[in-house]
C-alpha positions in Angstrom: 10.4 -11.4 0.7 11.9 -10.1 4.5 12.8 -7.1 6.4 15.2 -5.2 5.2 15.5 -5.8 1.6 14.5 -4.0 -1.2 11.0 -3.7 -2.4 10.8 -4.5 -6.1 8.5 -2.2 -7.8 4.2 -2.5 -8.0 3.3 -4.4 -11.2 0.2 -1.5 -12.1 -2.5 -2.2 -14.9 -3.1 1.4 -13.9 -3.0 4.1 -11.5 -6.0 5.8 -9.9 -5.5 9.7 -8.1 -2.1 10.5 -9.9 -1.4 11.9 -13.1 1.5 9.7 -13.3 2.7 5.9 -12.3 4.2 6.4 -8.7 7.7 4.4 -8.3 9.5 3.4 -5.6 12.7 4.6 -6.7 11.0 7.9 -7.2 9.9 7.9 -3.7 13.2 7.1 -2.2 14.2 9.9 0.5 10.1 8.9 1.9 9.0 6.6 4.3 6.1 4.6 1.9 3.5 3.1 3.6 1.7 0.4 1.1 -2.0 -0.8 1.6 -2.8 -3.9 0.0 -6.4 -4.3 0.1 -9.3 -5.3 -2.0 -12.4 -3.3 -2.2 -14.6 -6.3 -0.8 -12.5 -7.0 2.1 -14.4 -6.4 5.3 -10.7 -5.8 7.2 -9.7 -3.7 4.6 -12.6 -0.9 4.5 -13.1 -1.3 8.2 -9.7 -0.8 9.3 -6.8 -0.9 7.0 -8.0 2.0 4.5 -9.1 4.1 7.9 -6.1 3.4 9.5 -3.7 4.8 6.0 -6.3 7.6 5.5 -4.8 8.7 9.1 -1.2 8.1 8.6 -1.6 10.3 5.5 -3.5 13.0 7.3 -1.0 12.7 10.7 2.7 12.7 8.9 4.0 15.6 6.0 3.6 14.4 2.5 7.1 15.1 2.4 7.9 12.7 5.5 5.5 9.7 4.4 3.7 8.6 1.1 0.3 6.3 1.4 0.1 4.2 -1.6 -2.5 1.6 -2.1 -2.7 -1.6 -3.9 -5.5 -3.2 -4.8 -4.6 -6.9 -5.3 -8.0 -9.1 -6.6 -7.4 -12.7 -6.0 -11.1 -13.2 -5.4 -14.7 -12.3 -6.8 -12.7 -10.8 -10.2 -15.8 -10.3 -11.8 -17.1 -8.1 -8.6 -14.1 -6.0 -8.8 -13.5 -4.5 -11.9 -11.3 -1.2 -12.4 -15.0 0.7 -13.1 -16.1 -0.8 -9.2 -12.6 0.7 -8.0 -13.2 3.8 -9.4 -16.8 4.4 -8.0 -15.1 2.9 -4.5 -12.2 5.2 -3.6 -14.7 8.0 -5.1 -16.8 7.3 -2.6 -14.8 5.9 0.5 -13.1 9.5 -0.3 -9.3 7.6 -0.7 -7.5 11.0 -1.5 -4.0 9.0 -1.8 -2.4 6.9 -5.2 -3.9 3.3 -6.1 -2.4 1.4 -8.0 -4.5 -1.7 -9.5 -2.4 -4.7 -9.3 -1.5 -6.5 -12.6 -3.3 -10.2 -13.3 -0.9 -12.9 -13.2 -0.7 -16.1 -14.7 -2.5 -17.8 -11.3 -5.2 -16.4 -9.3 -3.0 -14.5 -7.9 -2.0 -10.9 -9.1 1.8 -10.1 -10.1 2.8 -8.0 -7.5 0.8 -9.6 -4.5 2.6 -13.0 -6.1 6.2 -11.4 -6.4 5.9 -9.6 -3.0 4.5 -13.1 -1.2 1.9 -11.5 0.6 -0.8 -14.0 2.5 -4.0 -11.6 1.4 -5.3 -8.7 2.6 -5.5 -6.3 4.5 -1.8 -6.3 4.2 0.4 -2.8 5.2 4.2 -2.8 4.0 6.7 -0.2 5.5 9.3 1.2 3.0 12.4 3.4 4.5 13.8 6.4 3.0 16.3 4.0 1.4 13.8 1.7 -0.2 14.1 -1.2 2.0 10.8 -3.0 3.3 10.9 -2.2 7.5 7.5 -4.1 8.4 4.5 -6.4 6.7 1.7 -6.4 8.7 -1.1 -9.3 7.8 -4.4 -8.0 9.5 -5.1 -5.5 12.0 -2.2 -3.5 13.6 -3.0 -1.0 16.9 -3.0 2.6 15.3 -0.5 3.5 18.5 1.9 1.1 17.6 1.9 2.0 13.9 2.1 5.0 14.4 5.3 4.8 16.9 6.9 2.6 14.1 6.4 5.1 11.2 7.5 8.2 13.4 10.1 5.8 14.2 10.7 5.8 10.7 10.2 9.3 9.4 13.4 10.1 12.5 15.7 7.7 11.0 17.7 10.1 8.7 21.2 7.8 8.2 22.3 7.7 4.7 22.8 4.6 3.1 
């Protein structure tokens, strides 16, 4: 899925840290940062998740919404929903986290339809629901902050 394309909805088997499933359609009008992670991914734990926690603390919630997407494509037996709930609690993750639905292959549904390479992956969605950036691996904090601020400042209707 390329940049500028409207991002399809997350296919989640459950959501953590929210009372109802989050939809990209309902989040229109805000920039959405989606951190795709696995709890046993060293890069996710060391860089990706702390970085989006900083985004959440830096930007106003009416401007930027952070979502997590736990997409398990390896070590399935170790990364259960029960283990994820404990992980989210222990790491102080406060933003909504979706559990990607299992797919027909080793890849979960959302990860497959979004054609993601692995974790950590950070997706930035503009106020109109279009994918504006896809970062696989580590992103420098300053570059990400500038990228998100540019999307926040883009008020063009369209």
